[in-house]
C-alpha positions in Angstrom: 104.6 104.4 115.0 106.2 106.9 117.2 104.3 109.6 115.7 101.2 107.7 116.0 101.7 106.7 119.6 102.4 110.1 120.5 99.2 111.6 118.5 97.0 109.2 120.7 98.7 110.5 123.8 98.0 113.8 122.9 94.3 113.2 121.6 93.6 111.7 125.0 94.7 114.8 127.1 92.2 117.6 127.5 92.5 119.9 124.7 94.2 122.9 126.6 96.9 120.4 127.5 97.7 118.9 124.0 101.3 119.6 122.6 100.1 120.1 119.0 103.8 121.2 117.8 105.4 118.3 119.1 102.9 115.9 117.2 103.5 118.2 114.2 107.1 117.7 114.6 106.6 113.9 114.4 104.0 113.8 111.6 106.5 116.1 109.5 109.4 113.9 110.3 107.4 110.8 108.7 106.6 112.9 105.3 110.1 113.5 105.3 111.6 110.4 105.6 113.3 108.2 103.2 110.7 105.4 103.2 108.0 107.8 102.3 109.6 109.2 99.5 110.3 105.8 98.1 106.4 104.7 98.8 105.3 107.7 96.6 107.9 106.9 94.3 107.2 103.2 94.0 103.5 104.0 93.9 104.2 106.4 90.8 106.2 103.4 89.3 103.5 101.1 89.9 106.1 98.9 91.5 106.5 97.4 95.2 108.3 99.5 97.7 111.6 98.9 98.6 111.5 100.3 102.2 114.6 100.6 104.6 113.5 101.7 107.8 114.6 105.1 107.2 
């Protein structure tokens, strides 16, 4: 949610004032999270994911 909120804030700014690096860092953190990896693995194994908030 933090990454989504930050992306919305950045998109609401004028293009020359947007902090693309900060938004990209938050998105990267989402993809590096344990929950993301669990979601992908569960999908591949055709099972429900067991998210832990990490």
